[in-house]
C-alpha positions as CSV (number, residue, x, y, z in Angstrom):
1,M,0.0,0.0,0.0
2,S,1.2,3.4,-1.0
3,Y,1.6,6.5,1.2
4,F,-1.5,7.9,-0.5
5,D,-3.5,4.9,0.6
6,H,-2.3,5.2,4.2
7,F,-3.2,8.8,4.2
8,I,-6.7,8.5,2.7
9,F,-7.8,5.3,4.5
10,G,-5.6,5.5,7.6
11,L,-5.5,9.2,8.6
12,Y,-8.2,10.9,6.6
13,P,-11.1,9.1,8.4
14,Y,-10.0,10.7,11.7
15,I,-9.6,14.1,10.1
16,A,-13.1,13.9,8.5
17,L,-14.7,12.7,11.7
18,S,-13.0,15.4,13.8
19,V,-14.1,18.2,11.5
20,F,-17.6,16.6,11.4
21,L,-18.0,16.7,15.1
22,L,-16.0,19.8,16.2
23,G,-17.2,21.8,13.1
24,S,-20.8,21.0,13.9
25,L,-20.4,22.1,17.5
26,I,-18.6,25.3,16.6
27,R,-21.2,26.2,14.0
28,F,-24.1,25.6,16.5
29,D,-22.3,27.8,19.1
30,R,-21.4,30.7,16.8
31,D,-23.9,30.7,13.9
32,Q,-27.2,29.3,15.1
33,Y,-29.1,31.5,12.6
34,T,-27.5,29.5,9.8
35,W,-28.5,26.2,11.4
36,K,-31.4,25.3,9.0
37,S,-32.3,23.3,6.0
38,D,-32.9,26.4,3.7
39,S,-35.8,24.7,2.0
40,S,-36.7,26.0,-1.5
41,Q,-40.3,25.0,-1.1
42,L,-41.6,28.5,-0.9
43,L,-39.9,29.4,-4.2
44,R,-41.5,26.5,-6.0
45,S,-42.7,23.2,-4.6
46,G,-43.1,21.3,-7.9
47,Q,-40.8,18.2,-7.8
48,L,-39.6,18.9,-4.3
49,R,-42.0,16.5,-2.6
50,W,-41.1,13.5,-4.6
51,G,-37.4,14.3,-4.8
52,S,-37.1,15.1,-1.1
53,N,-39.1,12.1,0.1
54,L,-37.2,9.6,-2.1
55,F,-33.9,11.1,-1.2
56,H,-34.5,11.1,2.6
57,V,-35.9,7.6,2.7
58,G,-33.1,6.2,0.6
59,V,-30.3,8.0,2.4
60,L,-31.6,7.3,5.9
61,F,-31.9,3.6,5.3
62,L,-28.4,3.5,3.7
63,L,-26.8,5.3,6.6
64,G,-28.4,3.0,9.1
65,G,-27.5,-0.1,7.0
66,H,-23.9,1.0,6.5
67,S,-23.5,1.7,10.1
68,V,-24.9,-1.5,11.4
69,G,-23.5,-3.7,8.6
70,M,-19.9,-2.4,8.8
71,L,-19.6,-1.8,12.5
72,T,-21.2,-5.1,13.7
73,P,-18.4,-7.7,14.4
74,H,-18.8,-10.9,12.4
75,F,-18.9,-13.1,15.5
76,M,-22.1,-11.5,16.6
77,Y,-24.1,-12.8,13.6
78,E,-22.1,-15.7,12.1
79,H,-24.2,-18.3,13.9
80,F,-27.4,-16.9,12.3
81,V,-26.4,-15.4,9.0
82,T,-23.5,-16.3,6.8
83,A,-21.2,-13.6,5.3
84,G,-22.5,-14.5,1.8
85,D,-26.1,-14.2,2.8
86,K,-25.4,-10.9,4.6
87,Q,-23.7,-9.6,1.5
88,L,-26.7,-10.7,-0.7
89,L,-29.1,-9.0,1.7
90,A,-27.0,-5.8,1.6
91,M,-26.9,-5.9,-2.2
92,V,-30.7,-6.3,-2.6
93,S,-31.8,-3.8,0.1
94,G,-29.0,-1.4,-0.7
95,G,-29.9,-1.6,-4.4
96,V,-33.5,-0.8,-3.8
97,F,-33.0,2.1,-1.4
98,G,-29.9,3.3,-3.4
99,V,-32.1,3.6,-6.5
100,M,-34.7,5.5,-4.5
101,G,-32.1,7.9,-3.2
102,F,-30.4,8.3,-6.6
103,I,-33.7,9.2,-8.2
104,G,-34.5,11.6,-5.4
105,V,-31.2,13.4,-5.5
106,T,-31.4,13.6,-9.3
107,V,-34.7,15.4,-9.0
108,L,-33.4,17.8,-6.4
109,L,-30.3,18.5,-8.5
110,H,-32.4,19.1,-11.6
111,R,-34.4,21.7,-9.7
112,R,-31.3,23.5,-8.5
113,L,-29.7,23.6,-12.0
114,F,-32.6,24.1,-14.3
115,D,-35.2,26.1,-12.4
116,V,-33.9,29.7,-12.8
117,R,-35.7,31.0,-9.7
118,I,-34.3,28.3,-7.5
119,R,-30.8,28.5,-9.1
120,V,-30.6,32.3,-8.4
121,N,-31.4,31.8,-4.8
122,S,-29.1,28.8,-4.3
123,K,-25.7,29.0,-2.6
124,P,-22.7,27.4,-4.4
125,S,-22.5,24.9,-1.5
126,D,-26.1,23.7,-2.2
127,I,-25.2,22.7,-5.7
128,V,-21.8,21.3,-4.8
129,L,-23.4,19.2,-2.1
130,L,-26.1,17.8,-4.4
131,V,-23.4,16.9,-7.0
132,L,-21.3,15.1,-4.5
133,L,-24.4,13.2,-3.2
134,W,-25.3,12.3,-6.8
135,V,-21.9,10.9,-7.5
136,Q,-21.9,9.1,-4.2
137,F,-25.1,7.3,-4.9
138,A,-23.9,6.4,-8.4
139,L,-20.7,4.9,-7.0
140,G,-22.6,3.0,-4.4
141,L,-24.9,1.5,-7.1
142,A,-21.8,0.7,-9.2
143,T,-20.4,-1.5,-6.3
144,I,-23.3,-3.9,-6.6
145,P,-22.2,-5.6,-9.9
146,L,-18.7,-5.9,-8.4
147,S,-20.1,-7.5,-5.2
148,A,-22.2,-9.9,-7.3
149,Q,-18.9,-11.4,-8.8
150,H,-17.8,-12.5,-5.3
151,L,-20.8,-13.7,-3.2
152,D,-18.7,-15.4,-0.6
153,G,-18.7,-12.3,1.5
154,G,-14.9,-12.1,1.7
155,M,-14.5,-8.5,0.5
156,M,-17.5,-7.4,2.6
157,L,-15.8,-8.8,5.7
158,K,-12.6,-6.9,4.9
159,L,-14.4,-3.6,4.4
160,A,-16.3,-4.1,7.7
161,E,-13.1,-5.0,9.5
162,W,-11.4,-1.9,8.1
163,A,-14.3,0.3,9.5
164,Q,-14.1,-1.5,12.9
165,R,-10.4,-1.1,13.2
166,I,-10.6,2.6,12.4
167,V,-13.3,3.3,15.1
168,T,-11.4,1.2,17.6
169,F,-8.0,2.7,16.8
170,R,-6.4,-0.6,15.9
171,G,-3.6,-1.0,13.4
172,G,-3.5,-2.9,10.1
173,A,-6.7,-1.3,8.7
174,V,-5.3,0.0,5.5
175,E,-3.8,-3.3,4.4
176,L,-7.3,-4.9,4.4
177,L,-8.1,-2.7,1.3
178,S,-5.2,-3.9,-0.8
179,E,-7.5,-6.0,-3.0
180,A,-10.5,-3.6,-3.1
181,S,-11.6,-2.1,-6.4
182,W,-11.1,1.6,-7.0
183,I,-14.9,2.0,-7.1
184,F,-15.1,0.8,-3.5
185,K,-12.2,3.1,-2.5
186,A,-13.8,6.1,-4.3
187,H,-17.1,5.4,-2.7
188,M,-15.4,5.3,0.8
189,F,-13.3,8.4,0.1
190,L,-16.3,10.5,-1.1
191,G,-18.3,9.3,1.9
192,M,-15.7,10.5,4.3
193,S,-15.4,13.8,2.4
194,I,-19.2,14.4,2.8
195,F,-18.7,14.1,6.5
196,F,-15.8,16.5,6.2
197,I,-17.9,19.2,4.5
198,F,-20.9,18.5,6.7
199,P,-20.6,21.4,9.1
200,F,-20.2,23.9,6.3
201,T,-23.4,23.0,4.5
202,R,-27.1,22.7,5.1
203,L,-26.6,19.1,6.2
204,V,-26.2,20.4,9.7
205,H,-30.0,20.3,10.0
206,V,-29.7,16.5,10.3
207,W,-28.7,17.0,13.9
208,S,-32.0,18.8,14.5
209,G,-33.8,15.7,13.4
210,F,-32.9,14.0,16.6
211,G,-34.9,16.6,18.4
212,T,-38.1,15.1,16.9
213,L,-37.6,12.1,19.2
214,A,-37.7,14.4,22.2
215,Y,-40.8,16.1,20.8
216,V,-42.7,12.9,20.8
217,V,-42.3,12.3,24.5
218,R,-42.4,15.9,25.5
219,P,-45.3,16.8,27.9
220,Y,-48.3,18.6,26.5
221,Q,-48.4,22.4,26.8
222,L,-51.2,23.5,29.2
223,V,-53.3,26.3,27.8
224,R,-55.5,27.9,30.4
225,S,-58.9,29.2,29.6
226,R,-59.5,33.0,30.0
227,R,-62.7,32.2,31.9
228,M,-62.1,31.4,35.6
229,G,-58.5,30.4,34.8
230,M,-59.6,26.8,34.2
231,T,-57.5,24.4,32.1
232,P,-59.2,22.6,29.3
233,R,-59.7,18.9,29.8
234,V,-57.9,18.0,26.6
235,P,-54.3,19.5,26.1
236,L,-54.3,21.6,23.0
237,S,-50.7,21.3,21.8
238,R,-47.2,20.3,22.5
239,R,-44.6,22.8,23.3
């Protein structure tokens, strides 16, 4: 493995994650007024509903699937699912949701590029982000035919072991990628790069999504009646 490989797959993951976490914290602390999704729905809804829904469903499933699939040690599931079966499951489910996400981000990118009103009101980072996401989805889908050539799960195990060694600060992670195709490596590099630019884009609103869980269990807001200061029997809204 070259020095370039050791930097990209041995050092860059820690750089990207550090910028991702610290950058998000700093932006929240210093620029809370920019902490938003900057939706273009008010400019023109049009294709937004289909594009946004397909993109979000696809990307959320893929993020969860990648996290669980790559960070779960093999010994935790080897008695129930073989590596080959797990790879096949990942190919099928990843393909379905990958196509959904790819169609969604294509629709969103088309709006940004070819709707003059939206294009004028878009930041350069909005378009760059969508282009990167489009390429990332394309690379992810391109890995499926490669995976289909080796259904024994061997490469999948090496990729998962790489991720597990990175997050647990163990050595020898880079060497596991010596036989990986450039498509896998490009997909991994671009994924880390999206985490790197995360704090500088509208993606920061993802953090706010975790607040919806707290909203569900938050107590009702008590709205008192003007007459006799009585509270209504049925709470009217949440805070």
